[in-house]
N, C-alpha and C positions, 0 to 999 in steps of 0.2 A: 504494500500500500504506500509506503514511504517513497518508493521509486516512482510510482505514478504521480505522487504529489510533486516531487522534485522535477520530473519531466514537464508537468503542467506549468510549474513556476518558470522553468527555463524557456519554455515555449512562449509564455507571456513576455518574457524579458528579451524577446527578439533573437532567440537562438534557433530559429526555425530550421536553418540548414543542418545543424548538428542533430536536432531531433528527427528531422526527416531521414538522415542517414541511419540513425539508430533504429527507427521504425522499419525502414527498408530492410535492414539486416535482420531484424526480428521476424519480419514476414517471410524472408528468404529461409531462415532456419525452420520456421513452422511448416512452410510449404514443402521443404526438403524432407522433413520428418514424416509428413503425411504421405508423400510419394514413396518413401522407403517402406512405410508400413503397408501401403497398397501392394507393392511388389512382393513382399514376403508373405502377405496374407494369401496371395494367389498361389505361391509356391507351396506353402505349408498347409493350405486349407485352414487358415486361421482367421476366417472372416468374423469369428465371434469377438475378436479384439477391435473391430472397427469403431466401437463406441469411444475408444481412446483418442480418436481424432478430435473429439469434443465439438464436432460440427453441429450435432443435435443435442438437446438437453439430455442430461443423464436420466436413464430409465432402467428400472430393475429388470424388465423383460429383455433388455439388450445386454445387461451385465451378467445375468444368471448363466447363459450358455458359456460364457468365458470362465466362470467359476467351475462349471462342470468339466470343461476342457482341462483346466489345471489340476483338478482333483483326479481325473482319469489318467493324468500323466504323472501321478505320484506326489503332487504338492498338497500337503495337508492344509485345508482351508476351512474356516468356520463360516458357514453360510449366514448365521444369525449376525455375527459381527460385521460381515460385509454389508448386509442389509441395513443394519443400524448406522454404519458409517455413511452409506448413501443417503439415508434420511437426514443425517446431520449436515452433510454437504449441501443437500438440496433445501435445507431449512424447513423441513416438514416434521 
């Protein structure tokens, strides 16, 4: 939150060019991350992780298949804790 406040302050103080560079870099990193995930999801049949792109609002129906995937691949996961965390994040 502090970073956003500082950026907004700098933006107001006529640092538009530097802020534009920062946001361009930030967008590039995010876009590259999404492209990377898309490529590997197709290779490994891991489409259940698509919710991690955060393009859509978080939804338990999208996250639950991901939890099934990791459990089926040997990762011990507590469904209730995951559900509770989602509710905290979503403010419900």
